[in-house]
PDB file of N, CA, C and O in Angstrom:
ATOM      1  N   UNK A   1       7.410 -27.178   8.637  1.00  0.00           N
ATOM      2  CA  UNK A   1       7.441 -27.463   7.216  1.00  0.00           C
ATOM      3  C   UNK A   1       6.502 -28.606   6.867  1.00  0.00           C
ATOM      4  O   UNK A   1       6.028 -28.703   5.735  1.00  0.00           O
ATOM      5  N   UNK A   2       6.237 -29.465   7.832  1.00  0.00           N
ATOM      6  CA  UNK A   2       5.356 -30.591   7.591  1.00  0.00           C
ATOM      7  C   UNK A   2       3.927 -30.139   7.286  1.00  0.00           C
ATOM      8  O   UNK A   2       3.226 -30.770   6.495  1.00  0.00           O
ATOM      9  N   UNK A   3       3.500 -29.039   7.923  1.00  0.00           N
ATOM     10  CA  UNK A   3       2.153 -28.522   7.676  1.00  0.00           C
ATOM     11  C   UNK A   3       1.989 -28.087   6.229  1.00  0.00           C
ATOM     12  O   UNK A   3       0.902 -28.201   5.663  1.00  0.00           O
ATOM     13  N   UNK A   4       3.068 -27.588   5.624  1.00  0.00           N
ATOM     14  CA  UNK A   4       3.020 -27.165   4.226  1.00  0.00           C
ATOM     15  C   UNK A   4       2.787 -28.353   3.297  1.00  0.00           C
ATOM     16  O   UNK A   4       1.994 -28.270   2.358  1.00  0.00           O
ATOM     17  N   UNK A   5       3.477 -29.451   3.562  1.00  0.00           N
ATOM     18  CA  UNK A   5       3.299 -30.648   2.746  1.00  0.00           C
ATOM     19  C   UNK A   5       1.904 -31.234   2.905  1.00  0.00           C
ATOM     20  O   UNK A   5       1.319 -31.728   1.941  1.00  0.00           O
ATOM     21  N   UNK A   6       1.378 -31.181   4.113  1.00  0.00           N
ATOM     22  CA  UNK A   6       0.016 -31.665   4.339  1.00  0.00           C
ATOM     23  C   UNK A   6      -0.978 -30.788   3.580  1.00  0.00           C
ATOM     24  O   UNK A   6      -1.914 -31.296   2.965  1.00  0.00           O
ATOM     25  N   UNK A   7      -0.777 -29.492   3.624  1.00  0.00           N
ATOM     26  CA  UNK A   7      -1.659 -28.564   2.916  1.00  0.00           C
ATOM     27  C   UNK A   7      -1.614 -28.799   1.416  1.00  0.00           C
ATOM     28  O   UNK A   7      -2.660 -28.858   0.770  1.00  0.00           O
ATOM     29  N   UNK A   8      -0.419 -28.934   0.853  1.00  0.00           N
ATOM     30  CA  UNK A   8      -0.273 -29.143  -0.591  1.00  0.00           C
ATOM     31  C   UNK A   8      -0.899 -30.473  -1.010  1.00  0.00           C
ATOM     32  O   UNK A   8      -1.558 -30.544  -2.047  1.00  0.00           O
ATOM     33  N   UNK A   9      -0.700 -31.525  -0.218  1.00  0.00           N
ATOM     34  CA  UNK A   9      -1.246 -32.836  -0.566  1.00  0.00           C
ATOM     35  C   UNK A   9      -2.764 -32.880  -0.483  1.00  0.00           C
ATOM     36  O   UNK A   9      -3.387 -33.725  -1.126  1.00  0.00           O
ATOM     37  N   UNK A  10      -3.377 -31.988   0.294  1.00  0.00           N
ATOM     38  CA  UNK A  10      -4.828 -31.998   0.425  1.00  0.00           C
ATOM     39  C   UNK A  10      -5.517 -31.120  -0.619  1.00  0.00           C
ATOM     40  O   UNK A  10      -6.746 -31.109  -0.693  1.00  0.00           O
ATOM     41  N   UNK A  11      -4.752 -30.385  -1.422  1.00  0.00           N
ATOM     42  CA  UNK A  11      -5.333 -29.489  -2.421  1.00  0.00           C
ATOM     43  C   UNK A  11      -5.451 -30.186  -3.773  1.00  0.00           C
ATOM     44  O   UNK A  11      -4.751 -31.157  -4.061  1.00  0.00           O
ATOM     45  N   UNK A  12      -6.350 -29.665  -4.583  1.00  0.00           N
ATOM     46  CA  UNK A  12      -6.496 -30.163  -5.944  1.00  0.00           C
ATOM     47  C   UNK A  12      -5.246 -29.790  -6.759  1.00  0.00           C
ATOM     48  O   UNK A  12      -4.648 -28.745  -6.506  1.00  0.00           O
ATOM     49  N   UNK A  13      -4.847 -30.610  -7.718  1.00  0.00           N
ATOM     50  CA  UNK A  13      -3.668 -30.290  -8.528  1.00  0.00           C
ATOM     51  C   UNK A  13      -3.822 -28.972  -9.313  1.00  0.00           C
ATOM     52  O   UNK A  13      -2.849 -28.238  -9.485  1.00  0.00           O
ATOM     53  N   UNK A  14      -5.022 -28.678  -9.779  1.00  0.00           N
ATOM     54  CA  UNK A  14      -5.238 -27.435 -10.518  1.00  0.00           C
ATOM     55  C   UNK A  14      -5.031 -26.220  -9.616  1.00  0.00           C
ATOM     56  O   UNK A  14      -4.505 -25.200 -10.062  1.00  0.00           O
ATOM     57  N   UNK A  15      -5.437 -26.319  -8.364  1.00  0.00           N
ATOM     58  CA  UNK A  15      -5.254 -25.217  -7.417  1.00  0.00           C
ATOM     59  C   UNK A  15      -3.776 -24.981  -7.143  1.00  0.00           C
ATOM     60  O   UNK A  15      -3.328 -23.836  -7.084  1.00  0.00           O
ATOM     61  N   UNK A  16      -3.028 -26.044  -6.977  1.00  0.00           N
ATOM     62  CA  UNK A  16      -1.580 -25.925  -6.751  1.00  0.00           C
ATOM     63  C   UNK A  16      -0.913 -25.294  -7.971  1.00  0.00           C
ATOM     64  O   UNK A  16      -0.019 -24.460  -7.831  1.00  0.00           O
ATOM     65  N   UNK A  17      -1.344 -25.689  -9.160  1.00  0.00           N
ATOM     66  CA  UNK A  17      -0.784 -25.117 -10.389  1.00  0.00           C
ATOM     67  C   UNK A  17      -1.089 -23.632 -10.491  1.00  0.00           C
ATOM     68  O   UNK A  17      -0.205 -22.844 -10.828  1.00  0.00           O
ATOM     69  N   UNK A  18      -2.320 -23.235 -10.209  1.00  0.00           N
ATOM     70  CA  UNK A  18      -2.697 -21.825 -10.287  1.00  0.00           C
ATOM     71  C   UNK A  18      -1.913 -20.996  -9.279  1.00  0.00           C
ATOM     72  O   UNK A  18      -1.440 -19.907  -9.605  1.00  0.00           O
ATOM     73  N   UNK A  19      -1.771 -21.503  -8.056  1.00  0.00           N
ATOM     74  CA  UNK A  19      -1.004 -20.778  -7.038  1.00  0.00           C
ATOM     75  C   UNK A  19       0.462 -20.673  -7.453  1.00  0.00           C
ATOM     76  O   UNK A  19       1.086 -19.632  -7.243  1.00  0.00           O
ATOM     77  N   UNK A  20       1.017 -21.722  -8.032  1.00  0.00           N
ATOM     78  CA  UNK A  20       2.415 -21.699  -8.473  1.00  0.00           C
ATOM     79  C   UNK A  20       2.622 -20.690  -9.598  1.00  0.00           C
ATOM     80  O   UNK A  20       3.578 -19.916  -9.572  1.00  0.00           O
ATOM     81  N   UNK A  21       1.738 -20.698 -10.574  1.00  0.00           N
ATOM     82  CA  UNK A  21       1.853 -19.755 -11.699  1.00  0.00           C
ATOM     83  C   UNK A  21       1.685 -18.322 -11.201  1.00  0.00           C
ATOM     84  O   UNK A  21       2.422 -17.435 -11.631  1.00  0.00           O
ATOM     85  N   UNK A  22       0.735 -18.081 -10.308  1.00  0.00           N
ATOM     86  CA  UNK A  22       0.526 -16.741  -9.761  1.00  0.00           C
ATOM     87  C   UNK A  22       1.748 -16.276  -8.975  1.00  0.00           C
ATOM     88  O   UNK A  22       2.126 -15.107  -9.058  1.00  0.00           O
ATOM     89  N   UNK A  23       2.367 -17.172  -8.216  1.00  0.00           N
ATOM     90  CA  UNK A  23       3.567 -16.816  -7.449  1.00  0.00           C
ATOM     91  C   UNK A  23       4.721 -16.438  -8.366  1.00  0.00           C
ATOM     92  O   UNK A  23       5.426 -15.461  -8.114  1.00  0.00           O
ATOM     93  N   UNK A  24       4.911 -17.203  -9.419  1.00  0.00           N
ATOM     94  CA  UNK A  24       5.977 -16.890 -10.384  1.00  0.00           C
ATOM     95  C   UNK A  24       5.691 -15.556 -11.072  1.00  0.00           C
ATOM     96  O   UNK A  24       6.605 -14.756 -11.269  1.00  0.00           O
ATOM     97  N   UNK A  25       4.437 -15.309 -11.439  1.00  0.00           N
ATOM     98  CA  UNK A  25       4.075 -14.061 -12.096  1.00  0.00           C
ATOM     99  C   UNK A  25       4.331 -12.857 -11.191  1.00  0.00           C
ATOM    100  O   UNK A  25       4.870 -11.847 -11.642  1.00  0.00           O
ATOM    101  N   UNK A  26       3.953 -12.956  -9.934  1.00  0.00           N
ATOM    102  CA  UNK A  26       4.194 -11.865  -8.985  1.00  0.00           C
ATOM    103  C   UNK A  26       5.690 -11.664  -8.766  1.00  0.00           C
ATOM    104  O   UNK A  26       6.146 -10.525  -8.661  1.00  0.00           O
ATOM    105  N   UNK A  27       6.453 -12.736  -8.696  1.00  0.00           N
ATOM    106  CA  UNK A  27       7.901 -12.626  -8.499  1.00  0.00           C
ATOM    107  C   UNK A  27       8.571 -11.957  -9.692  1.00  0.00           C
ATOM    108  O   UNK A  27       9.431 -11.094  -9.513  1.00  0.00           O
ATOM    109  N   UNK A  28       8.192 -12.339 -10.899  1.00  0.00           N
ATOM    110  CA  UNK A  28       8.787 -11.735 -12.104  1.00  0.00           C
ATOM    111  C   UNK A  28       8.395 -10.266 -12.206  1.00  0.00           C
ATOM    112  O   UNK A  28       9.220  -9.431 -12.577  1.00  0.00           O
ATOM    113  N   UNK A  29       7.147  -9.943 -11.883  1.00  0.00           N
ATOM    114  CA  UNK A  29       6.706  -8.546 -11.915  1.00  0.00           C
ATOM    115  C   UNK A  29       7.461  -7.712 -10.880  1.00  0.00           C
ATOM    116  O   UNK A  29       7.898  -6.599 -11.171  1.00  0.00           O
ATOM    117  N   UNK A  30       7.610  -8.251  -9.685  1.00  0.00           N
ATOM    118  CA  UNK A  30       8.357  -7.536  -8.648  1.00  0.00           C
ATOM    119  C   UNK A  30       9.806  -7.320  -9.033  1.00  0.00           C
ATOM    120  O   UNK A  30      10.354  -6.243  -8.800  1.00  0.00           O
ATOM    121  N   UNK A  31      10.430  -8.318  -9.613  1.00  0.00           N
ATOM    122  CA  UNK A  31      11.821  -8.182 -10.056  1.00  0.00           C
ATOM    123  C   UNK A  31      11.932  -7.141 -11.171  1.00  0.00           C
ATOM    124  O   UNK A  31      12.893  -6.373 -11.207  1.00  0.00           O
ATOM    125  N   UNK A  32      10.962  -7.112 -12.073  1.00  0.00           N
ATOM    126  CA  UNK A  32      10.982  -6.132 -13.161  1.00  0.00           C
ATOM    127  C   UNK A  32      10.840  -4.713 -12.634  1.00  0.00           C
ATOM    128  O   UNK A  32      11.527  -3.805 -13.100  1.00  0.00           O
ATOM    129  N   UNK A  33       9.960  -4.518 -11.674  1.00  0.00           N
ATOM    130  CA  UNK A  33       9.795  -3.190 -11.073  1.00  0.00           C
ATOM    131  C   UNK A  33      11.066  -2.794 -10.337  1.00  0.00           C
ATOM    132  O   UNK A  33      11.484  -1.638 -10.411  1.00  0.00           O
ATOM    133  N   UNK A  34      11.680  -3.721  -9.637  1.00  0.00           N
ATOM    134  CA  UNK A  34      12.936  -3.430  -8.935  1.00  0.00           C
ATOM    135  C   UNK A  34      14.031  -3.038  -9.920  1.00  0.00           C
ATOM    136  O   UNK A  34      14.778  -2.093  -9.670  1.00  0.00           O
ATOM    137  N   UNK A  35      14.132  -3.752 -11.031  1.00  0.00           N
ATOM    138  CA  UNK A  35      15.168  -3.434 -12.012  1.00  0.00           C
ATOM    139  C   UNK A  35      14.890  -2.099 -12.706  1.00  0.00           C
ATOM    140  O   UNK A  35      15.826  -1.403 -13.099  1.00  0.00           O
ATOM    141  N   UNK A  36      13.623  -1.738 -12.859  1.00  0.00           N
ATOM    142  CA  UNK A  36      13.269  -0.507 -13.561  1.00  0.00           C
ATOM    143  C   UNK A  36      13.391   0.731 -12.687  1.00  0.00           C
ATOM    144  O   UNK A  36      13.808   1.786 -13.167  1.00  0.00           O
ATOM    145  N   UNK A  37      13.034   0.621 -11.412  1.00  0.00           N
ATOM    146  CA  UNK A  37      12.980   1.798 -10.553  1.00  0.00           C
ATOM    147  C   UNK A  37      13.905   1.741  -9.353  1.00  0.00           C
ATOM    148  O   UNK A  37      14.075   2.750  -8.669  1.00  0.00           O
ATOM    149  N   UNK A  38      14.504   0.602  -9.076  1.00  0.00           N
ATOM    150  CA  UNK A  38      15.385   0.462  -7.924  1.00  0.00           C
ATOM    151  C   UNK A  38      16.802   0.901  -8.242  1.00  0.00           C
ATOM    152  O   UNK A  38      17.039   1.523  -9.277  1.00  0.00           O
ATOM    153  N   UNK A  39      17.740   0.587  -7.372  1.00  0.00           N
ATOM    154  CA  UNK A  39      19.137   0.972  -7.570  1.00  0.00           C
ATOM    155  C   UNK A  39      19.751   0.516  -8.900  1.00  0.00           C
ATOM    156  O   UNK A  39      20.549   1.262  -9.468  1.00  0.00           O
ATOM    157  N   UNK A  40      19.417  -0.677  -9.427  1.00  0.00           N
ATOM    158  CA  UNK A  40      20.026  -1.063 -10.711  1.00  0.00           C
ATOM    159  C   UNK A  40      19.602  -0.184 -11.892  1.00  0.00           C
ATOM    160  O   UNK A  40      20.224  -0.237 -12.953  1.00  0.00           O
ATOM    161  N   UNK A  41      18.552   0.622 -11.719  1.00  0.00           N
ATOM    162  CA  UNK A  41      18.083   1.457 -12.830  1.00  0.00           C
ATOM    163  C   UNK A  41      19.086   2.562 -13.178  1.00  0.00           C
ATOM    164  O   UNK A  41      19.010   3.146 -14.259  1.00  0.00           O
ATOM    165  N   UNK A  42      20.007   2.847 -12.286  1.00  0.00           N
ATOM    166  CA  UNK A  42      21.017   3.880 -12.557  1.00  0.00           C
ATOM    167  C   UNK A  42      21.935   3.472 -13.701  1.00  0.00           C
ATOM    168  O   UNK A  42      22.533   4.328 -14.353  1.00  0.00           O
ATOM    169  N   UNK A  43      22.052   2.157 -13.950  1.00  0.00           N
ATOM    170  CA  UNK A  43      22.931   1.666 -15.002  1.00  0.00           C
ATOM    171  C   UNK A  43      22.238   1.575 -16.355  1.00  0.00           C
ATOM    172  O   UNK A  43      22.887   1.299 -17.364  1.00  0.00           O
ATOM    173  N   UNK A  44      20.925   1.805 -16.390  1.00  0.00           N
ATOM    174  CA  UNK A  44      20.194   1.709 -17.651  1.00  0.00           C
ATOM    175  C   UNK A  44      20.466   2.939 -18.511  1.00  0.00           C
ATOM    176  O   UNK A  44      20.578   4.050 -17.994  1.00  0.00           O
ATOM    177  N   UNK A  45      20.570   2.740 -19.804  1.00  0.00           N
ATOM    178  CA  UNK A  45      20.790   3.845 -20.734  1.00  0.00           C
ATOM    179  C   UNK A  45      19.480   4.172 -21.440  1.00  0.00           C
ATOM    180  O   UNK A  45      18.691   3.276 -21.741  1.00  0.00           O
ATOM    181  N   UNK A  46      19.251   5.446 -21.701  1.00  0.00           N
ATOM    182  CA  UNK A  46      18.062   5.882 -22.424  1.00  0.00           C
ATOM    183  C   UNK A  46      18.440   6.073 -23.888  1.00  0.00           C
ATOM    184  O   UNK A  46      19.168   7.013 -24.208  1.00  0.00           O
ATOM    185  N   UNK A  47      17.966   5.203 -24.795  1.00  0.00           N
ATOM    186  CA  UNK A  47      18.369   5.312 -26.196  1.00  0.00           C
ATOM    187  C   UNK A  47      17.897   6.598 -26.851  1.00  0.00           C
ATOM    188  O   UNK A  47      18.505   7.040 -27.826  1.00  0.00           O
ATOM    189  N   UNK A  48      16.832   7.215 -26.348  1.00  0.00           N
ATOM    190  CA  UNK A  48      16.354   8.465 -26.935  1.00  0.00           C
ATOM    191  C   UNK A  48      17.291   9.626 -26.601  1.00  0.00           C
ATOM    192  O   UNK A  48      17.453  10.543 -27.405  1.00  0.00           O
ATOM    193  N   UNK A  49      17.907   9.590 -25.422  1.00  0.00           N
ATOM    194  CA  UNK A  49      18.873  10.629 -25.066  1.00  0.00           C
ATOM    195  C   UNK A  49      20.161  10.471 -25.878  1.00  0.00           C
ATOM    196  O   UNK A  49      20.849  11.460 -26.128  1.00  0.00           O
ATOM    197  N   UNK A  50      20.491   9.276 -26.285  1.00  0.00           N
ATOM    198  CA  UNK A  50      21.718   9.035 -27.046  1.00  0.00           C
ATOM    199  C   UNK A  50      21.618   9.569 -28.478  1.00  0.00           C
ATOM    200  O   UNK A  50      22.641   9.865 -29.094  1.00  0.00           O
ATOM    201  N   UNK A  51      20.409   9.695 -29.012  1.00  0.00           N
ATOM    202  CA  UNK A  51      20.241  10.071 -30.421  1.00  0.00           C
ATOM    203  C   UNK A  51      19.442  11.359 -30.592  1.00  0.00           C
ATOM    204  O   UNK A  51      18.613  11.471 -31.495  1.00  0.00           O
ATOM    205  N   UNK A  52      19.703  12.340 -29.709  1.00  0.00           N
ATOM    206  CA  UNK A  52      19.012  13.624 -29.856  1.00  0.00           C
ATOM    207  C   UNK A  52      19.617  14.402 -31.018  1.00  0.00           C
ATOM    208  O   UNK A  52      20.806  14.295 -31.318  1.00  0.00           O
ATOM    209  N   UNK A  53      18.761  15.185 -31.660  1.00  0.00           N
ATOM    210  CA  UNK A  53      19.248  16.010 -32.790  1.00  0.00           C
ATOM    211  C   UNK A  53      19.800  17.320 -32.316  1.00  0.00           C
ATOM    212  O   UNK A  53      20.250  18.130 -33.127  1.00  0.00           O
TER     213      UNK A  53
END
């Protein structure tokens, strides 16, 4: 774990910020795909099927 702190301390603050924002973006995208197509998607309701004529 010490190598990680050394790496972070040697980087520019803007680089650390960009990597942090990119990591959060990838995590949120992955979670969204999991919720849309993974096992939890079975609980989602389709509003168009509820209001068919």
